[in-house]
Steps between C-alpha positions, in 0.01 A plus 500: 500500500466864388429829660129492561210267490356699213787367282424139595347282227298323773347830626430619146336174412290518819401860409378372162301230675341758731408722205345212311299392803376852566394528137296181526347615826365818339295289264142391556384268657827450701488867606187416700637184665655704787634200693679332212612823346649632826677172585641471150628857510656463848675175400645661185620809689652272759722343238635843396530631855670192637762513223564861600510419865745215455719709273519775762582270791865467606437166668525192273237312706255783474569536130434124454179523704363798298589339166321178617196708593513650148507152344213383716291807410570429131365147563193653655440718190552195277247294704248778495535529123322166476207656687504771233507245224233266646266793560556647152660823624785431253544311178721191474761722319493759776527231755815362331645851496445537878653159562804591281548831688482320834741233387749747366486717810544190716799390293663841548429505876644146525815645344517756771465227766769287336733801478509508882663159504537344844532836685304487830 
């Protein structure tokens, strides 16, 4: 797989997602919607951290579980992006960019899961 999670395309993609989400969350009026902002940021960071956690685990089952948590958190970010769109925190174009980032990160995490094969 590589030497460190920092070299992983999945982790790098998740990092880009986190940075994009944090940039959005600094903007008004989202910056004042503490509940949505905090949940969105936590979910995005969870994607990145779970990729790292899975990467660092020596146990295939734990790796798979962490990578699945990363995928699920990406789905949470994607779902919340509709709240952002519906409440006009983002434009339709920005929404599509968030969706694309989530989908790309999810695709890469799925690759990590598949690389584990059938190992328990």
